[in-house]
N, C-alpha and C positions, 0 to 999 in steps of 0.2 A: 504493500500500500504506500510506503514511503517513497519507493522508486517511481510510482505512477503519479505522485503529486506534482513534481516539476513538469512532467510531460503534459498533464492536464492544465496546469497554469499556462503553459506555452500555447496550447491549442486555444485557450480562451482569449489570449492576448493577440493572436493573429488577426482576427477581424477588426480589432481596434487600430491596427497599424495604418490602414488606409485613412481613417479619420484623423490620425495624428498629422498627416501631411497637410491637412486643411487648417491647422491651427494658425491663427493670425491672418488668414487671407480667405477670400471668397472661394467657394467650390468652383471647379472648372466645368465647362460645358462638355457634353459628350461629343467626341469628334464625329463628323459626318462621314469621313472616309471609313470604309469597312462596314457601313450599315447596308441593309437591304435596299433602301431607297437609292443610295449612291450607286450600287452595282446595277440597279434597274435602269438608271438614267445614263450610266457611262458605258454599259455593254451594248454592243451592236449584235442583234439577233437576226437570223435570216427570216424573211417573210414566209408566212404559211402558204401563200399562193401569189403568183405574179399577176399584176394588174394589166389587163389588155387595154392599150390606149389606141384611140382612133387617130388617124393622121391629122385631123383638124382639131383634136381635143385641146391642144395647147393654146390655140387662138380663139377659142370659144369664150363668149362673155358669160355664159351660164355654166361654167365648169363646176363640177361637184366636188372638187378637191378641197381640202381643209384651208388652203391659202386663198381661195376665192371669196367673193363677197357673200355668197349664199352658202358657203361650205359649212359642214357640221364640225364645230371645234370642240366637241365633247371628248373627254378622255376615253380612248378605246384600246390602246395598246400599251405595251410595257414601256415604262418610263414617263408616261403622261401624268399630269398633275390634275387633281380635282379637289373640290372643297367639301369637307364633311361638316354638316351642321348638326350640332348636338344640343338638343333642347329637352332636357329631362325634368319633368315636374310630376313626381310620384308622391302620393299621399295615401296612407293606410291607417285605419283606426279599428282596433279589435278590443272588445270588452267581454269578459267571461265572468260569471258568478255562479257559485256552487254552494248549496246549503243542504245538509243531510243530518238527520237525527234518528235515533233508534232507542227504544226502551223495552226492557224485557224483565219479567219476574217469574220465578219458579218456586213452588212450595210443595213439599211432600211429607206426609206424616204416617205413623203407624200406631193408631190408637189401640188396636187390638189385633194380635196375630197369635192364636193359640195360647194366649196368656203370657207370651214372651215379653211384651212391653211392660206389663205389670211386674214381672219378676226383675226386669232390668232397672226400673225406675229407682228402687231403693239403693242400687249400687252406683248410680250416677251422682255427680256433684249436686249440691243444693241449687234448686231452681231449674235443673235440666230435666227434660222429659222426652220420652220417645214419641209423644204425640206429634211433635214437630221435628221429625228426624232430619230433614233436609230443607233448607230455605235459602234462596239466593235471588239476587236482583242485579241488573246491569243497566247502565245508561251511558250512551255515547252520542256525541254530536260533532259535526265538522262543518266548517264554513270557510270558503276560500274565494277570493276576488283577484282578478288579474286583468290587466289592460295593456295594450300596445298602441303607441301613437308614434308614427314615423312620417316625416316630410322631407323630401329631397328636391332640390331645384338646382339645375345646372344648365347654363346657356353658354356654349362655346362654339367656335368655328376654327377648324384646323385644315391646312392643306395636306393632302395625302398623295402618295405616289403609287401607281400601278406597278407592282413588283412581279406579277406573273399573270398570264392569261391561261386559264384552265382549259382542258380539252373540250369541255362543253360550252365554252364561251364566257363563263363567269370570270370576273376580274378579282384578283387578290390585291387588296390595297393595304398600305401601311403608312402611317404618318406620325410625326413627332414634333413637339414644339417645346422649347425651353426659354423661359424668361427669368433673368436674374435681377432681383431687387435687393440692393444692399448685399448681404451675405447669404441670401436664400434664393434657391433656384426652384421655380415652379415648373413642373414638367407635365406634359399631356401626351399620352400615347394612345393611338387608335390603330386597330387592325381588324380585318374581316374580309368577307367576300361580297361582291356587289354585282348585280346584273347590269349589263350595259343599258338596257331600256329603262332602268330606274334612275339613271343620271339625267337631270333636267337640262333644258336648253341653256341654263346659266352655268352648266358644268358643276352642279352641286348635287349632293345626295344626303338625305337625312339618315340619322343613325338607326332608325327603326326599319330601314330597308337593307341593313347590313347583316348578312347571315354570319353567325359565329362572332359577333362583335365583341371585341376586347377593348374596353375604354378604361384608362387609368389616369387619374388626376391627383397628383401629390406633389411632394417637394423634398428637397434635401438641402441641408445647410445647418446653420446654428440653431434655428428655431425648431426644425424637425428633430435635431439631435437631442435637444433638451426635453422634448416631449416623449422620447422613447426611454424606457427603463434601461439601466445598465446591463451589460452582458451577464455579469455575475448574478444580478437579481433575476434575469430571465431564466438562467440555468437553475437557480434555487427554486423558482416557482414551479419548474417542471419536475425536479427531483424530490423536493420535500413533500411528504404526505399531507401536511397540514398547512 
């Protein structure tokens, strides 16, 4: 046990090393290089099919390309950017009430049984008799009240990048946003799957049309660090039985 103690302390101290680097300065932003969005926009992929162009297509005023006046500029391929609109306004209220009571009484006596009670009564302590051999009563009651009240409201907009086009045409999107205020970074992460037809003409899609949506809004920095319990306290809460 004594040999394991230094090793255990070392393992507990390793997660704190990263936070020691931020002492006295603001936390760094997450680098864009190496992210899925970066590779989606920097990589050149082969088209799934070649477009057949007419000889006079380049000179037409009504060209359907994305660069034309009437072209569709919605995000449809890997590396394109679209806007995800997050407007969450959930409210739930649940109230439960339980009331239960029960009362029971039992009594049994042996006033005469072949003269046995009369023979036993003189042998019993003073005041005891076999006329009331068994007598019992019970009473129990239970009352419980519970209520849940929850309200969440979140309104955000974030630009996301199409990182992959699935074989069935569904688009996989991923977006991130970081804002640093003083020594605190607020970060927003969005990912999921979107159908191309759910993207509006303004190149926007709402969060309720994203399948497998993963939305995370939090922060990291001095304020978030103070709000979290110490690593030792977290380990103690897990290991200690009380």
